[in-house]
C-alpha positions, 0 to 999 in steps of 0.5 A: 448474540447477534452480528452482521457481517458486511463489507463497507467498500474499503480496501487495504493498501493491496486492494483487498476488501476489508470485511467488518462485523457489527454487533446488532444485539441489545447487549452493552458493549463491554470489553467482555461482550466485545471479546466474545463477539470477536471470538464468535465471528472468528470461529464462525468464519473459520468453519465457513471458509475452512481457512486458518483464521488467527485471532489475537486481541492486544492492546498496543496503547499509543505506540503506533500513534507515537511512531506515526508522529515521529515518522511524519516529522522525519519525512518533512526533512527537505532532503526527503520531501521532493523525492517522496513526492516524485515517488508518490506521483509515479505510483499514483499516475500508474494506478490512476490510468487503467491501461497502464495499471493493467499493463503493470500488473501483467508485467509483474505477474510475468516476473513473479512466474519466473520466481522473482518476488515483486510487490504491487504498487501501493500508495501511502496513507497518513495514519500508517507510518510504514506505508510510505516506505512500502510505496518507495520499496514497491516503486524501487523494486519495479524500476525495470517494469517502469522502464518498460512502461514509460520508455520501451517502444512496445508501450508507446501507443498506451502512453500516447493515450494520456497526452491530453491529461487533466490539468490537475494531474501529473503530466506524462512527460514529467513522469517519464523525466523522473523515471529516466533520472538515475539520480532519482533512483539512487536517492530512493535507495538511500532513503530506503536504507535510512527509513527501514529501521522505522519500518521494523517497528511493525506493530500495526501492519499485515502479518505483524504477529 
């Protein structure tokens, strides 16, 4: 039985590296053989890292795909489109500018040290229906941090760096306008209450078992 353990450069929505393994032997890729390969790799990594590695192989059918299609239809509603676009624009703007992104991470680290749980900013991906909800949740829970980054005088010099923004990107003044709009945050709260039941169908996400 031969395997290669390698990282392919991909990361999950939290920025953690994803490590895959590849079977390089001559055996046919039957269900039995693949199951044996998976079990071997899990046990091997557990011995190397002394970490508690849990392996669970389950067939979910097309349930995840059906839920994703349902969610994609729901978020096309006109009342949701602009709000989610603004939420993604803010998140992408912060993550695309390293100084802001580093400052954001420092600020939420300070908040976490005070005992308050905060999520890091995440971007939605088309094939994960819950990722947009995670994006909105992470943005909404960090409203005070965004107020500091985009409004407080302490970060004026950092914001000034981005006045000459690439035309294709969101303008900094547009981001400030969205963050300063109380109606936008109220709508985020409403959307979260509306979409949260869909997120409860967490059959394809981290820590779902």
